[in-house]
DRENPA-3360 file (N, C-alpha, C; in nm, 2 decimals, always signed):
BEGIN
1 = MKDIVALD = +5.05/+10.44/+3.90/+5.11/+10.46/+4.04/+5.00/+10.53/+4.13 ~ +5.00/+10.49/+4.25/+4.90/+10.55/+4.34/+4.94/+10.70/+4.37 ~ +4.84/+10.78/+4.39/+4.88/+10.92/+4.42/+4.84/+10.96/+4.56 ~ +4.79/+10.86/+4.64/+4.77/+10.88/+4.79/+4.81/+10.75/+4.85 ~ +4.91/+10.76/+4.94/+4.96/+10.64/+5.01/+4.99/+10.67/+5.16 ~ +4.99/+10.57/+5.24/+5.04/+10.58/+5.38/+5.18/+10.62/+5.37 ~ +5.23/+10.69/+5.48/+5.36/+10.75/+5.47/+5.47/+10.64/+5.46 ~ +5.45/+10.52/+5.52/+5.55/+10.41/+5.50/+5.56/+10.36/+5.36;
9 = KARDTGVF = +5.46/+10.40/+5.27/+5.47/+10.36/+5.13/+5.52/+10.47/+5.04 ~ +5.55/+10.58/+5.10/+5.60/+10.69/+5.01/+5.75/+10.67/+4.99 ~ +5.78/+10.64/+4.86/+5.92/+10.61/+4.82/+5.98/+10.70/+4.71 ~ +5.89/+10.76/+4.63/+5.93/+10.83/+4.51/+5.93/+10.98/+4.53 ~ +6.05/+11.04/+4.54/+6.05/+11.19/+4.57/+5.99/+11.27/+4.45 ~ +6.00/+11.21/+4.33/+5.94/+11.27/+4.21/+5.79/+11.28/+4.21 ~ +5.73/+11.20/+4.30/+5.58/+11.20/+4.31/+5.54/+11.27/+4.44 ~ +5.60/+11.23/+4.55/+5.56/+11.27/+4.69/+5.65/+11.37/+4.75;
17 = GSKAVGLG = +5.76/+11.41/+4.70/+5.85/+11.51/+4.76/+5.94/+11.45/+4.86 ~ +6.04/+11.53/+4.89/+6.15/+11.48/+4.99/+6.09/+11.47/+5.13 ~ +6.00/+11.56/+5.17/+5.95/+11.56/+5.31/+5.88/+11.43/+5.33 ~ +5.79/+11.39/+5.24/+5.71/+11.27/+5.25/+5.80/+11.14/+5.25 ~ +5.89/+11.14/+5.15/+5.98/+11.02/+5.14/+6.07/+11.01/+5.26 ~ +6.12/+11.13/+5.31/+6.20/+11.12/+5.44/+6.12/+11.06/+5.55 ~ +6.00/+11.10/+5.57/+5.91/+11.05/+5.67/+5.89/+10.90/+5.65 ~ +5.87/+10.86/+5.52/+5.85/+10.72/+5.48/+5.98/+10.64/+5.52;
25 = DAARAGLP = +6.09/+10.70/+5.50/+6.22/+10.63/+5.53/+6.22/+10.61/+5.69 ~ +6.18/+10.71/+5.76/+6.18/+10.70/+5.91/+6.08/+10.59/+5.95 ~ +5.96/+10.59/+5.89/+5.87/+10.48/+5.93/+5.92/+10.35/+5.90 ~ +5.98/+10.33/+5.78/+6.03/+10.20/+5.75/+6.15/+10.15/+5.84 ~ +6.22/+10.25/+5.89/+6.33/+10.22/+5.98/+6.29/+10.21/+6.13 ~ +6.16/+10.22/+6.15/+6.11/+10.20/+6.29/+6.12/+10.33/+6.38 ~ +6.15/+10.44/+6.32/+6.15/+10.56/+6.40/+6.00/+10.61/+6.43 ~ +5.98/+10.67/+6.54/+5.84/+10.70/+6.58/+5.80/+10.83/+6.51;
33 = IPPGVALS = +5.70/+10.82/+6.42/+5.64/+10.94/+6.36/+5.49/+10.94/+6.38 ~ +5.43/+11.05/+6.38/+5.28/+11.05/+6.38/+5.22/+10.99/+6.26 ~ +5.11/+10.92/+6.27/+5.05/+10.85/+6.15/+5.01/+10.96/+6.05 ~ +5.02/+10.92/+5.92/+4.98/+11.01/+5.82/+4.98/+10.95/+5.68 ~ +4.95/+11.04/+5.58/+4.94/+11.00/+5.44/+5.02/+11.10/+5.36 ~ +5.06/+11.05/+5.24/+5.13/+11.14/+5.15/+5.04/+11.16/+5.02 ~ +5.03/+11.28/+4.98/+4.95/+11.31/+4.86/+5.04/+11.36/+4.75 ~ +5.03/+11.31/+4.63/+5.11/+11.35/+4.51/+5.07/+11.49/+4.47;
41 = GSIVEAVA = +5.16/+11.56/+4.40/+5.13/+11.69/+4.34/+5.00/+11.69/+4.25 ~ +4.98/+11.59/+4.18/+4.87/+11.58/+4.09/+4.73/+11.58/+4.16 ~ +4.73/+11.50/+4.27/+4.60/+11.50/+4.34/+4.57/+11.63/+4.42 ~ +4.68/+11.69/+4.47/+4.67/+11.82/+4.53/+4.62/+11.93/+4.43 ~ +4.68/+11.93/+4.31/+4.63/+12.02/+4.21/+4.49/+12.00/+4.17 ~ +4.45/+11.87/+4.17/+4.31/+11.84/+4.13/+4.21/+11.89/+4.24 ~ +4.25/+11.88/+4.37/+4.17/+11.93/+4.48/+4.16/+12.08/+4.47 ~ +4.28/+12.15/+4.44/+4.28/+12.29/+4.42/+4.19/+12.34/+4.31;
49 = AEEERAIE = +4.18/+12.25/+4.21/+4.09/+12.28/+4.10/+3.94/+12.25/+4.13 ~ +3.92/+12.20/+4.25/+3.78/+12.16/+4.30/+3.72/+12.05/+4.22 ~ +3.81/+11.95/+4.18/+3.75/+11.83/+4.12/+3.69/+11.74/+4.22 ~ +3.56/+11.71/+4.21/+3.49/+11.64/+4.32/+3.54/+11.50/+4.35 ~ +3.58/+11.43/+4.24/+3.63/+11.29/+4.26/+3.76/+11.30/+4.34 ~ +3.85/+11.39/+4.32/+3.98/+11.40/+4.39/+3.95/+11.44/+4.54 ~ +3.85/+11.53/+4.56/+3.82/+11.57/+4.70/+3.76/+11.45/+4.77 ~ +3.68/+11.37/+4.71/+3.62/+11.25/+4.78/+3.73/+11.15/+4.81;
57 = RVAKAVRP = +3.83/+11.13/+4.72/+3.94/+11.03/+4.75/+4.02/+11.08/+4.86 ~ +4.06/+11.21/+4.87/+4.14/+11.26/+4.98/+4.06/+11.25/+5.11 ~ +3.94/+11.28/+5.11/+3.86/+11.27/+5.23/+3.86/+11.12/+5.29 ~ +3.84/+11.03/+5.20/+3.84/+10.89/+5.23/+3.97/+10.84/+5.29 ~ +4.08/+10.89/+5.24/+4.22/+10.85/+5.28/+4.25/+10.92/+5.42 ~ +4.20/+11.04/+5.44/+4.23/+11.11/+5.56/+4.14/+11.08/+5.68 ~ +4.02/+11.04/+5.65/+3.92/+11.02/+5.76/+3.97/+10.92/+5.87 ~ +4.05/+10.81/+5.84/+4.09/+10.73/+5.95/+4.19/+10.79/+6.05;
65 = LQAPLAVR = +4.26/+10.90/+6.01/+4.35/+10.97/+6.09/+4.28/+11.04/+6.21 ~ +4.35/+11.03/+6.32/+4.29/+11.10/+6.44/+4.31/+11.25/+6.42 ~ +4.20/+11.33/+6.43/+4.21/+11.47/+6.42/+4.24/+11.53/+6.56 ~ +4.30/+11.65/+6.56/+4.33/+11.74/+6.45/+4.44/+11.70/+6.37 ~ +4.46/+11.77/+6.26/+4.56/+11.73/+6.16/+4.66/+11.84/+6.13 ~ +4.78/+11.80/+6.10/+4.88/+11.89/+6.04/+4.90/+11.87/+5.90 ~ +4.89/+11.97/+5.82/+4.89/+11.96/+5.67/+5.01/+12.05/+5.62 ~ +5.11/+11.98/+5.56/+5.24/+12.05/+5.52/+5.27/+12.02/+5.38;
73 = SSAVDEDG = +5.33/+12.12/+5.32/+5.38/+12.11/+5.18/+5.50/+12.01/+5.18 ~ +5.50/+11.92/+5.07/+5.62/+11.84/+5.05/+5.65/+11.85/+4.90 ~ +5.66/+11.98/+4.85/+5.68/+12.01/+4.71/+5.80/+11.93/+4.67 ~ +5.80/+11.88/+4.54/+5.89/+11.78/+4.49/+6.04/+11.83/+4.50 ~ +6.07/+11.96/+4.49/+6.20/+12.01/+4.49/+6.24/+12.10/+4.61 ~ +6.16/+12.09/+4.71/+6.19/+12.17/+4.83/+6.28/+12.10/+4.93 ~ +6.35/+12.18/+5.01/+6.43/+12.13/+5.12/+6.54/+12.04/+5.08 ~ +6.61/+12.07/+4.97/+6.73/+12.01/+4.93/+6.85/+12.07/+5.01;
81 = AEASFAGQ = +6.97/+12.02/+4.98/+7.08/+12.08/+5.05/+7.12/+12.22/+5.00 ~ +7.08/+12.25/+4.87/+7.12/+12.37/+4.81/+7.02/+12.49/+4.84 ~ +6.89/+12.45/+4.87/+6.79/+12.55/+4.89/+6.69/+12.50/+4.99 ~ +6.64/+12.59/+5.07/+6.53/+12.56/+5.16/+6.41/+12.65/+5.14 ~ +6.29/+12.59/+5.13/+6.17/+12.67/+5.10/+6.10/+12.70/+5.23 ~ +6.17/+12.69/+5.35/+6.11/+12.73/+5.47/+6.06/+12.87/+5.46 ~ +5.93/+12.89/+5.50/+5.87/+13.02/+5.49/+5.80/+13.05/+5.36 ~ +5.83/+12.98/+5.25/+5.77/+13.00/+5.12/+5.65/+12.91/+5.11;
89 = HLTLLNVP = +5.65/+12.79/+5.15/+5.54/+12.70/+5.13/+5.47/+12.69/+5.27 ~ +5.34/+12.69/+5.26/+5.25/+12.70/+5.38/+5.25/+12.57/+5.46 ~ +5.24/+12.58/+5.59/+5.21/+12.47/+5.68/+5.09/+12.51/+5.76 ~ +4.99/+12.42/+5.76/+4.86/+12.45/+5.84/+4.85/+12.35/+5.95 ~ +4.86/+12.40/+6.08/+4.85/+12.32/+6.20/+4.71/+12.33/+6.25 ~ +4.67/+12.21/+6.31/+4.54/+12.20/+6.37/+4.42/+12.22/+6.28 ~ +4.42/+12.15/+6.17/+4.31/+12.14/+6.08/+4.21/+12.05/+6.15 ~ +4.09/+12.10/+6.18/+4.00/+12.03/+6.28/+3.95/+11.89/+6.24;
97 = SANEVPNA = +3.93/+11.87/+6.11/+3.87/+11.74/+6.06/+3.90/+11.72/+5.92 ~ +3.87/+11.60/+5.87/+3.89/+11.56/+5.73/+3.81/+11.66/+5.64 ~ +3.70/+11.71/+5.68/+3.62/+11.79/+5.60/+3.69/+11.93/+5.57 ~ +3.78/+11.97/+5.65/+3.85/+12.09/+5.63/+3.98/+12.08/+5.54 ~ +4.02/+11.95/+5.51/+4.14/+11.93/+5.44/+4.14/+11.99/+5.30 ~ +4.03/+11.98/+5.22/+4.04/+12.03/+5.09/+4.07/+12.18/+5.09 ~ +4.02/+12.26/+5.18/+4.05/+12.40/+5.19/+4.20/+12.42/+5.22 ~ +4.25/+12.34/+5.31/+4.39/+12.35/+5.35/+4.48/+12.32/+5.23;
105 = LREIWWSA = +4.44/+12.22/+5.15/+4.52/+12.18/+5.03/+4.52/+12.30/+4.93 ~ +4.41/+12.36/+4.92/+4.40/+12.48/+4.83/+4.50/+12.59/+4.87 ~ +4.49/+12.62/+5.00/+4.58/+12.72/+5.05/+4.73/+12.69/+5.03 ~ +4.77/+12.57/+5.05/+4.91/+12.53/+5.04/+4.94/+12.53/+4.89 ~ +4.86/+12.49/+4.80/+4.88/+12.49/+4.66/+4.91/+12.64/+4.61 ~ +4.82/+12.73/+4.66/+4.83/+12.87/+4.62/+4.96/+12.93/+4.68 ~ +5.00/+12.89/+4.80/+5.12/+12.94/+4.86/+5.24/+12.91/+4.78 ~ +5.25/+12.79/+4.72/+5.36/+12.75/+4.64/+5.36/+12.81/+4.51;
113 = NSDSAITY = +5.24/+12.87/+4.47/+5.23/+12.93/+4.34/+5.22/+13.08/+4.35 ~ +5.25/+13.14/+4.47/+5.24/+13.28/+4.49/+5.36/+13.35/+4.42 ~ +5.35/+13.48/+4.41/+5.46/+13.56/+4.35/+5.59/+13.54/+4.42 ~ +5.58/+13.55/+4.55/+5.71/+13.54/+4.63/+5.77/+13.40/+4.62 ~ +5.69/+13.29/+4.62/+5.74/+13.16/+4.60/+5.81/+13.14/+4.47 ~ +5.74/+13.19/+4.36/+5.79/+13.17/+4.23/+5.92/+13.26/+4.21 ~ +5.93/+13.38/+4.27/+6.05/+13.46/+4.27/+6.16/+13.38/+4.34 ~ +6.13/+13.32/+4.45/+6.24/+13.25/+4.52/+6.29/+13.13/+4.44;
121 = RQRVGLFT = +6.20/+13.06/+4.37/+6.24/+12.95/+4.29/+6.33/+12.99/+4.18 ~ +6.30/+13.11/+4.12/+6.39/+13.16/+4.01/+6.52/+13.20/+4.07 ~ +6.52/+13.25/+4.19/+6.65/+13.30/+4.25/+6.74/+13.18/+4.27 ~ +6.69/+13.07/+4.31/+6.77/+12.95/+4.34/+6.78/+12.86/+4.22 ~ +6.74/+12.91/+4.10/+6.76/+12.84/+3.97/+6.66/+12.73/+3.94 ~ +6.54/+12.74/+3.99/+6.43/+12.65/+3.96/+6.33/+12.73/+3.88 ~ +6.32/+12.68/+3.75/+6.23/+12.76/+3.66/+6.11/+12.68/+3.62 ~ +6.09/+12.56/+3.67/+5.97/+12.48/+3.64/+5.86/+12.51/+3.74;
129 = RPSVAVVI = +5.74/+12.49/+3.70/+5.62/+12.51/+3.78/+5.63/+12.40/+3.90 ~ +5.60/+12.44/+4.02/+5.61/+12.35/+4.13/+5.51/+12.24/+4.13 ~ +5.55/+12.11/+4.17/+5.45/+12.01/+4.19/+5.44/+12.00/+4.34 ~ +5.32/+12.04/+4.39/+5.30/+12.06/+4.53/+5.24/+11.94/+4.60 ~ +5.32/+11.84/+4.63/+5.28/+11.73/+4.71/+5.26/+11.77/+4.85 ~ +5.19/+11.69/+4.93/+5.15/+11.73/+5.07/+5.16/+11.61/+5.16 ~ +5.20/+11.64/+5.28/+5.19/+11.54/+5.39/+5.08/+11.58/+5.49 ~ +5.00/+11.48/+5.52/+4.89/+11.51/+5.62/+4.91/+11.41/+5.74;
137 = QTLLDPDT = +4.93/+11.46/+5.86/+4.95/+11.37/+5.98/+4.86/+11.42/+6.09 ~ +4.84/+11.32/+6.18/+4.78/+11.36/+6.31/+4.87/+11.46/+6.38 ~ +4.80/+11.57/+6.43/+4.88/+11.68/+6.50/+4.90/+11.64/+6.64 ~ +5.02/+11.63/+6.69/+5.05/+11.60/+6.83/+5.02/+11.72/+6.92 ~ +5.01/+11.69/+7.05/+4.99/+11.80/+7.15/+5.11/+11.79/+7.24 ~ +5.23/+11.85/+7.20/+5.35/+11.82/+7.27/+5.36/+11.89/+7.40 ~ +5.44/+11.82/+7.49/+5.48/+11.89/+7.62/+5.59/+11.98/+7.58 ~ +5.69/+11.93/+7.50/+5.80/+12.01/+7.46/+5.84/+11.97/+7.31;
145 = AGVMFTRN = +5.88/+12.07/+7.24/+5.92/+12.05/+7.10/+6.02/+12.15/+7.05 ~ +6.08/+12.12/+6.94/+6.18/+12.21/+6.89/+6.26/+12.15/+6.77 ~ +6.38/+12.20/+6.75/+6.46/+12.16/+6.64/+6.60/+12.11/+6.69 ~ +6.66/+12.03/+6.61/+6.80/+11.97/+6.64/+6.88/+11.96/+6.51 ~ +7.00/+12.01/+6.52/+7.10/+11.99/+6.41/+7.19/+11.88/+6.46 ~ +7.21/+11.78/+6.37/+7.30/+11.67/+6.41/+7.45/+11.71/+6.40 ~ +7.48/+11.82/+6.33/+7.61/+11.88/+6.33/+7.59/+12.03/+6.35 ~ +7.69/+12.10/+6.40/+7.69/+12.24/+6.42/+7.67/+12.31/+6.28;
153 = PISGADER = +7.56/+12.38/+6.25/+7.54/+12.43/+6.11/+7.63/+12.55/+6.08 ~ +7.70/+12.60/+6.18/+7.78/+12.72/+6.15/+7.93/+12.67/+6.14 ~ +7.98/+12.60/+6.24/+8.12/+12.56/+6.23/+8.14/+12.42/+6.17 ~ +8.03/+12.34/+6.16/+8.05/+12.20/+6.10/+8.10/+12.10/+6.21 ~ +8.11/+12.15/+6.33/+8.16/+12.06/+6.44/+8.07/+11.94/+6.46 ~ +8.13/+11.83/+6.49/+8.05/+11.70/+6.51/+7.98/+11.70/+6.65 ~ +7.88/+11.78/+6.66/+7.81/+11.80/+6.79/+7.66/+11.83/+6.76 ~ +7.57/+11.79/+6.85/+7.43/+11.81/+6.83/+7.40/+11.95/+6.89;
161 = MIEASWGL = +7.32/+12.03/+6.82/+7.27/+12.16/+6.87/+7.12/+12.15/+6.87 ~ +7.06/+12.18/+6.99/+6.92/+12.16/+7.01/+6.86/+12.29/+7.06 ~ +6.74/+12.33/+7.01/+6.66/+12.44/+7.05/+6.52/+12.38/+7.09 ~ +6.47/+12.42/+7.21/+6.35/+12.36/+7.26/+6.27/+12.47/+7.34 ~ +6.13/+12.44/+7.33/+6.04/+12.52/+7.41/+5.92/+12.44/+7.44 ~ +5.83/+12.50/+7.53/+5.71/+12.43/+7.57/+5.61/+12.44/+7.45 ~ +5.53/+12.33/+7.44/+5.42/+12.33/+7.34/+5.47/+12.29/+7.20 ~ +5.39/+12.34/+7.10/+5.43/+12.31/+6.96/+5.56/+12.37/+6.92;
169 = GEAVVAGL = +5.63/+12.31/+6.84/+5.76/+12.36/+6.79/+5.75/+12.48/+6.71 ~ +5.63/+12.52/+6.67/+5.61/+12.65/+6.59/+5.67/+12.77/+6.67 ~ +5.67/+12.76/+6.80/+5.73/+12.87/+6.88/+5.87/+12.89/+6.85 ~ +5.94/+12.78/+6.83/+6.09/+12.79/+6.80/+6.11/+12.82/+6.66 ~ +6.04/+12.75/+6.57/+6.06/+12.77/+6.42/+6.03/+12.91/+6.38 ~ +5.92/+12.97/+6.44/+5.88/+13.10/+6.40/+5.95/+13.21/+6.48 ~ +6.04/+13.18/+6.57/+6.11/+13.28/+6.64/+6.02/+13.35/+6.74 ~ +5.92/+13.29/+6.80/+5.83/+13.35/+6.89/+5.88/+13.35/+7.04;
177 = VIPDNFRI = +5.98/+13.27/+7.06/+6.05/+13.27/+7.20/+6.20/+13.27/+7.18 ~ +6.27/+13.29/+7.29/+6.41/+13.26/+7.30/+6.42/+13.12/+7.36 ~ +6.45/+13.02/+7.27/+6.44/+12.88/+7.32/+6.55/+12.85/+7.41 ~ +6.54/+12.74/+7.49/+6.65/+12.67/+7.55/+6.74/+12.62/+7.45 ~ +6.87/+12.63/+7.48/+6.98/+12.58/+7.39/+7.06/+12.48/+7.45 ~ +7.09/+12.37/+7.38/+7.17/+12.26/+7.43/+7.28/+12.22/+7.33 ~ +7.40/+12.18/+7.38/+7.50/+12.13/+7.29/+7.54/+11.99/+7.35 ~ +7.55/+11.89/+7.26/+7.58/+11.75/+7.30/+7.69/+11.71/+7.21;
185 = DHSGQVLE = +7.80/+11.65/+7.26/+7.91/+11.60/+7.18/+7.87/+11.46/+7.12 ~ +7.95/+11.41/+7.03/+7.92/+11.29/+6.95/+7.90/+11.17/+7.04 ~ +7.97/+11.17/+7.16/+7.95/+11.06/+7.25/+7.83/+11.07/+7.34 ~ +7.76/+11.18/+7.33/+7.63/+11.19/+7.41/+7.65/+11.28/+7.53 ~ +7.77/+11.33/+7.56/+7.79/+11.42/+7.67/+7.73/+11.55/+7.65 ~ +7.66/+11.61/+7.75/+7.60/+11.74/+7.74/+7.71/+11.84/+7.76 ~ +7.74/+11.93/+7.67/+7.84/+12.03/+7.68/+7.79/+12.16/+7.73 ~ +7.66/+12.19/+7.70/+7.60/+12.32/+7.74/+7.46/+12.31/+7.76;
193 = RNPGRKRI = +7.40/+12.38/+7.86/+7.26/+12.39/+7.88/+7.23/+12.54/+7.91 ~ +7.16/+12.61/+7.82/+7.13/+12.75/+7.83/+6.98/+12.77/+7.83 ~ +6.93/+12.81/+7.95/+6.78/+12.84/+7.95/+6.75/+12.96/+7.87 ~ +6.63/+12.95/+7.80/+6.59/+13.07/+7.72/+6.48/+13.15/+7.80 ~ +6.40/+13.22/+7.72/+6.29/+13.29/+7.78/+6.17/+13.25/+7.70 ~ +6.10/+13.15/+7.75/+5.99/+13.09/+7.68/+5.85/+13.14/+7.74 ~ +5.82/+13.26/+7.71/+5.71/+13.33/+7.77/+5.58/+13.29/+7.71 ~ +5.58/+13.23/+7.60/+5.45/+13.18/+7.54/+5.48/+13.03/+7.49;
201 = AVRSVATG = +5.36/+12.96/+7.48/+5.36/+12.83/+7.42/+5.26/+12.83/+7.32 ~ +5.29/+12.77/+7.20/+5.18/+12.76/+7.09/+5.11/+12.63/+7.12 ~ +4.98/+12.65/+7.13/+4.89/+12.53/+7.15/+4.78/+12.53/+7.04 ~ +4.73/+12.41/+7.02/+4.61/+12.40/+6.92/+4.49/+12.43/+7.00 ~ +4.39/+12.48/+6.92/+4.26/+12.51/+6.98/+4.15/+12.42/+6.91 ~ +4.04/+12.40/+6.98/+3.94/+12.30/+6.93/+3.88/+12.34/+6.80 ~ +3.87/+12.47/+6.78/+3.80/+12.52/+6.66/+3.89/+12.53/+6.54 ~ +4.02/+12.49/+6.56/+4.12/+12.49/+6.45/+4.22/+12.60/+6.47;
209 = GTVEEAVP = +4.33/+12.59/+6.41/+4.44/+12.68/+6.42/+4.51/+12.67/+6.56 ~ +4.59/+12.77/+6.59/+4.67/+12.77/+6.71/+4.65/+12.90/+6.79 ~ +4.69/+12.90/+6.91/+4.69/+13.02/+6.99/+4.82/+13.03/+7.07 ~ +4.86/+13.15/+7.10/+4.98/+13.17/+7.18/+4.94/+13.18/+7.33 ~ +4.97/+13.09/+7.41/+4.93/+13.08/+7.55/+5.04/+13.13/+7.64 ~ +5.01/+13.21/+7.74/+5.11/+13.26/+7.83/+5.17/+13.15/+7.91 ~ +5.30/+13.14/+7.93/+5.37/+13.05/+8.02/+5.38/+13.11/+8.16 ~ +5.35/+13.03/+8.26/+5.37/+13.09/+8.40/+5.52/+13.13/+8.41;
217 = PERAEQLC = +5.54/+13.25/+8.48/+5.68/+13.31/+8.49/+5.78/+13.21/+8.54 ~ +5.74/+13.12/+8.64/+5.84/+13.03/+8.69/+5.88/+12.92/+8.59 ~ +5.81/+12.90/+8.49/+5.85/+12.80/+8.38/+5.91/+12.87/+8.26 ~ +5.90/+13.00/+8.25/+5.95/+13.06/+8.13/+6.10/+13.04/+8.11 ~ +6.18/+13.04/+8.23/+6.32/+13.03/+8.22/+6.37/+12.89/+8.28 ~ +6.27/+12.80/+8.30/+6.31/+12.67/+8.34/+6.34/+12.58/+8.22 ~ +6.45/+12.50/+8.23/+6.49/+12.42/+8.12/+6.37/+12.32/+8.09 ~ +6.34/+12.30/+7.97/+6.22/+12.22/+7.93/+6.27/+12.08/+7.89;
225 = LDDSQLAE = +6.40/+12.04/+7.89/+6.44/+11.91/+7.87/+6.53/+11.86/+7.98 ~ +6.52/+11.74/+8.02/+6.61/+11.68/+8.12/+6.71/+11.60/+8.06 ~ +6.80/+11.54/+8.14/+6.91/+11.46/+8.08/+6.87/+11.34/+8.01 ~ +6.76/+11.27/+8.06/+6.71/+11.15/+7.99/+6.65/+11.19/+7.85 ~ +6.59/+11.30/+7.84/+6.53/+11.35/+7.71/+6.64/+11.39/+7.62 ~ +6.75/+11.45/+7.67/+6.86/+11.49/+7.58/+6.93/+11.36/+7.53 ~ +6.94/+11.26/+7.62/+6.99/+11.13/+7.57/+6.91/+11.07/+7.46 ~ +6.78/+11.08/+7.47/+6.69/+11.03/+7.36/+6.71/+11.10/+7.23;
233 = LHRLASRS = +6.72/+11.23/+7.25/+6.74/+11.32/+7.13/+6.88/+11.28/+7.06 ~ +6.98/+11.26/+7.14/+7.11/+11.22/+7.09/+7.10/+11.09/+7.01 ~ +7.03/+10.99/+7.07/+7.01/+10.86/+7.00/+6.93/+10.88/+6.87 ~ +6.83/+10.97/+6.87/+6.76/+11.00/+6.75/+6.85/+11.06/+6.64 ~ +6.93/+11.15/+6.69/+7.03/+11.21/+6.59/+7.12/+11.11/+6.53 ~ +7.17/+11.02/+6.61/+7.26/+10.91/+6.56/+7.19/+10.82/+6.46 ~ +7.07/+10.78/+6.50/+6.99/+10.69/+6.41/+6.95/+10.76/+6.28 ~ +6.92/+10.89/+6.29/+6.88/+10.97/+6.17/+7.00/+10.98/+6.08;
241 = EEIYGPAR = +7.12/+11.00/+6.13/+7.24/+11.01/+6.04/+7.27/+10.87/+5.98 ~ +7.24/+10.76/+6.05/+7.26/+10.63/+5.99/+7.17/+10.61/+5.87 ~ +7.04/+10.66/+5.88/+6.94/+10.64/+5.78/+6.96/+10.74/+5.66 ~ +6.98/+10.87/+5.70/+6.97/+10.98/+5.60/+7.11/+11.03/+5.56 ~ +7.21/+11.01/+5.64/+7.34/+11.07/+5.61/+7.37/+11.18/+5.71 ~ +7.49/+11.24/+5.71/+7.53/+11.34/+5.81/+7.46/+11.48/+5.79 ~ +7.47/+11.56/+5.89/+7.43/+11.70/+5.88/+7.28/+11.71/+5.85 ~ +7.20/+11.67/+5.95/+7.05/+11.67/+5.94/+6.99/+11.78/+6.03;
249 = DIEWAFVG = +6.88/+11.84/+5.98/+6.80/+11.94/+6.05/+6.67/+11.86/+6.09 ~ +6.65/+11.84/+6.22/+6.54/+11.76/+6.26/+6.44/+11.84/+6.34 ~ +6.31/+11.82/+6.31/+6.20/+11.88/+6.40/+6.15/+11.76/+6.48 ~ +6.13/+11.78/+6.61/+6.09/+11.67/+6.70/+5.99/+11.72/+6.81 ~ +5.93/+11.63/+6.88/+5.84/+11.66/+6.99/+5.83/+11.55/+7.09 ~ +5.82/+11.59/+7.21/+5.80/+11.49/+7.32/+5.65/+11.50/+7.36 ~ +5.58/+11.39/+7.36/+5.44/+11.38/+7.40/+5.42/+11.27/+7.51 ~ +5.39/+11.31/+7.63/+5.37/+11.21/+7.73/+5.49/+11.12/+7.75;
257 = GTLYLLQC = +5.61/+11.18/+7.74/+5.73/+11.10/+7.76/+5.78/+11.03/+7.64 ~ +5.71/+11.03/+7.52/+5.75/+10.96/+7.40/+5.80/+11.07/+7.30 ~ +5.92/+11.04/+7.24/+5.98/+11.12/+7.14/+5.93/+11.09/+7.01 ~ +5.89/+11.19/+6.93/+5.85/+11.17/+6.79/+5.94/+11.25/+6.70 ~ +5.97/+11.20/+6.58/+6.03/+11.27/+6.47/+5.92/+11.33/+6.38 ~ +5.93/+11.46/+6.36/+5.83/+11.53/+6.28/+5.88/+11.56/+6.14 ~ +6.01/+11.58/+6.13/+6.07/+11.61/+6.00/+6.22/+11.60/+6.01 ~ +6.28/+11.55/+5.90/+6.43/+11.54/+5.89/+6.47/+11.58/+5.75;
265 = RAVTRAGG = +6.56/+11.68/+5.74/+6.60/+11.72/+5.61/+6.75/+11.76/+5.62 ~ +6.81/+11.78/+5.50/+6.95/+11.82/+5.50/+6.96/+11.96/+5.55 ~ +7.07/+11.99/+5.62/+7.10/+12.13/+5.66/+7.13/+12.21/+5.54 ~ +7.06/+12.32/+5.52/+7.09/+12.41/+5.40/+7.23/+12.46/+5.41 ~ +7.30/+12.46/+5.30/+7.44/+12.51/+5.30/+7.44/+12.66/+5.31 ~ +7.54/+12.71/+5.38/+7.55/+12.86/+5.39/+7.55/+12.92/+5.25 ~ +7.47/+13.03/+5.24/+7.45/+13.10/+5.12/+7.36/+13.04/+5.02 ~ +7.29/+12.92/+5.06/+7.20/+12.86/+4.97/+7.06/+12.92/+4.97;
% end
């Protein structure tokens, strides 16, 4: 079996992890995702061990992707409904070129094998050594990005809950801003629009990594999504539930008026 495949060929969660296979499902269903590849845990471990042949194969697979790149863990047992590894396994945004990918893979492999990650695995009942598969994609430069729950994660109500901010969604995910909040009912009607305080936007920089850029005061409390964009997000939620099932946690981005799906996973159950 191949251990490096285009995302639309990633089908086996036991090899490529749920994140990669979820993106593969999206690609096969025609949902817009950034181009990328999936790496198996075995090839990532080989790169972490500095095996030259593995490093060469990864570089060859990644080179056709437009840089900069986003490199994310897709560990085989992460992001299930019972447990979420958010914050345990590393994500590296804005890796400048294919030449920097081996170092990024080593960092991600070590993050999944850190003391804190192993302790968390044991706490949620996982006692095997992690297989650290990885997703590598072209990093978008979003106008607006954030997260969306296709059902209310607290009450279970059949409504979309959206959090959004300017720039990369890292500002929302990492709690760096008070994001705009929106609620949309199952028919697509907007129930609530609450502006946040988006005083910074996370942007990529040419040398690699990201920077927190100050947002002009007049935009900090301006809603960053209009009704047409909310309608697109509602349609994405509906389509994602058709493909993956109910209660999804979606990361998304708008770039130049186009909506992209970045990640779709099960909502972690309360207490998981």
